[in-house]
C-alpha positions as CSV (number, residue, x, y, z in Angstrom):
1,M,0.0,0.3,-0.1
2,K,1.4,3.3,-0.6
3,K,1.7,5.8,1.9
4,H,0.5,9.0,0.8
5,T,2.2,12.2,1.8
6,P,0.3,15.6,2.9
7,K,1.6,18.5,1.0
8,S,3.1,21.1,2.8
9,V,2.1,24.2,3.1
10,F,4.8,25.5,0.8
11,E,4.3,23.8,-1.7
12,I,0.2,24.3,-2.0
13,I,1.1,27.8,-1.8
14,S,3.2,28.3,-4.6
15,S,0.7,25.5,-6.5
16,G,-1.2,29.2,-7.4
17,V,-3.8,28.2,-6.4
18,K,-6.4,30.4,-4.8
19,I,-9.5,29.7,-2.5
20,P,-11.9,32.5,-2.7
21,S,-13.0,34.3,0.1
22,L,-16.7,34.2,1.3
23,I,-17.2,38.1,-0.3
24,E,-16.3,36.8,-3.8
25,V,-18.1,33.4,-3.5
26,E,-21.3,35.9,-2.0
27,L,-20.2,38.6,-5.2
28,G,-20.1,36.0,-7.4
29,V,-24.0,34.3,-6.6
30,K,-25.2,37.8,-6.8
31,L,-23.5,38.4,-10.3
32,G,-25.2,34.9,-11.5
33,R,-28.5,35.9,-10.3
34,W,-28.6,39.6,-11.5
35,L,-27.3,38.2,-15.3
36,V,-30.1,35.8,-15.4
37,E,-32.4,38.7,-14.7
38,Y,-30.7,41.1,-17.0
39,L,-31.2,38.1,-19.4
40,D,-34.6,37.6,-18.4
41,E,-33.6,34.0,-18.8
42,T,-30.7,31.5,-18.3
43,P,-28.0,31.9,-20.2
44,E,-26.2,28.9,-22.5
45,S,-22.9,29.8,-22.0
46,I,-21.2,31.7,-19.9
47,D,-16.6,32.1,-19.9
48,I,-15.2,34.1,-17.6
49,Y,-12.0,35.6,-18.7
50,G,-9.5,36.6,-16.9
51,T,-5.1,36.8,-15.9
52,P,-4.0,35.7,-13.1
53,L,-3.7,39.0,-11.4
54,T,-7.4,39.7,-12.7
55,Q,-9.9,39.8,-9.5
56,R,-13.1,37.6,-10.5
57,V,-15.4,36.0,-9.3
58,P,-15.2,32.1,-8.5
59,D,-17.0,30.2,-11.4
60,F,-18.8,27.8,-9.1
61,A,-20.2,31.0,-7.3
62,L,-21.1,32.6,-11.0
63,A,-23.4,29.1,-12.0
64,A,-25.0,28.8,-8.9
65,G,-26.1,32.4,-8.6
66,V,-27.3,31.6,-12.4
67,L,-28.5,28.2,-11.0
68,Q,-30.9,31.1,-8.5
69,F,-28.8,29.6,-5.2
70,E,-28.1,31.3,-1.9
71,A,-24.2,31.5,-1.1
72,D,-25.5,29.4,1.8
73,H,-26.8,26.7,-0.5
74,P,-25.6,23.6,0.8
75,N,-24.8,22.4,-2.7
76,I,-22.9,25.4,-3.7
77,H,-19.6,23.4,-4.2
78,E,-21.3,21.6,-6.6
79,A,-23.1,24.5,-8.8
80,F,-20.4,24.1,-11.2
81,Q,-21.6,20.7,-12.4
82,L,-25.3,21.1,-11.8
83,A,-24.6,24.0,-14.1
84,Y,-23.5,21.6,-16.9
85,Q,-26.3,18.9,-16.4
86,A,-28.8,21.8,-16.7
87,G,-27.2,22.1,-20.1
88,I,-25.3,25.7,-18.8
89,E,-21.6,26.0,-20.1
90,V,-19.0,28.1,-17.8
91,A,-15.9,28.2,-18.2
92,F,-12.4,30.3,-17.6
93,I,-10.4,31.0,-20.0
94,N,-6.6,32.7,-19.1
95,A,-6.8,35.9,-21.5
96,V,-3.6,36.2,-21.5
97,S,-3.7,33.1,-24.1
98,T,-5.9,35.4,-25.6
99,N,-3.9,38.2,-26.0
100,D,-7.1,40.3,-25.4
101,D,-6.0,44.0,-24.7
102,G,-8.9,45.2,-23.6
103,L,-8.3,43.3,-20.3
104,N,-6.4,44.6,-17.2
105,Q,-6.0,43.9,-13.5
106,N,-8.6,45.7,-12.7
107,W,-11.5,44.3,-15.0
108,A,-12.2,40.7,-16.0
109,K,-15.1,39.9,-18.8
110,L,-17.6,37.7,-19.3
111,R,-18.9,36.5,-22.5
112,V,-22.4,35.2,-22.1
113,T,-24.8,33.5,-25.0
114,S,-28.1,33.2,-24.5
115,A,-30.4,32.8,-27.3
116,A,-28.1,33.1,-29.7
117,Q,-27.3,36.6,-28.4
118,I,-23.7,37.3,-27.4
119,Y,-23.3,39.3,-24.4
120,R,-19.6,40.8,-23.7
121,I,-19.8,41.9,-20.2
122,S,-16.7,43.8,-18.4
123,Y,-17.2,43.9,-14.4
124,Q,-15.0,45.5,-11.4
125,L,-14.5,43.2,-8.5
126,L,-14.2,45.4,-5.0
127,E,-13.9,45.0,-1.3
128,D,-17.7,43.9,-0.7
129,Y,-19.7,45.0,-4.2
130,L,-18.7,44.1,-7.8
131,V,-19.4,47.0,-10.1
132,I,-20.9,45.9,-13.7
133,V,-18.3,48.8,-16.1
134,S,-19.9,47.6,-19.6
135,I,-22.1,45.4,-21.3
136,N,-21.5,44.9,-25.7
137,D,-18.6,48.3,-25.1
138,Q,-21.6,50.5,-23.7
139,L,-20.7,52.1,-20.6
140,L,-23.1,51.3,-18.0
141,N,-21.0,51.3,-13.9
142,L,-24.0,49.6,-12.5
143,T,-23.2,48.3,-8.6
144,V,-24.5,44.9,-8.1
145,K,-23.9,44.7,-3.9
């Protein structure tokens, strides 16, 4: 029987894995719920564009919001899989590989497909709220708390 060796804290930190904060999860859920309300329907797909330095909402939290979960839902950790089972594709795309010059460290982007229409949404994640900066290049600066 092979003995399992636990990872040291240094291995975990150096792996670059970022554990989302409770605030980031809550804001991700709120963004997902807002998105369904804005579209007046459930989106078919959501691509989350960001860089390793970009503050962005966690994909599972965004999926949970689209599924109309609350942040304290007992199955929130399964939201990504439940969204996929419901026919909603949610993916994170490393914007460094896309050469997207419109992305900076302060904004993240969503590419949302719904009813054969595509929405490009830029948002900024702040301390305890987020701002929808633009939709399809139209400035909004809408606060979501």
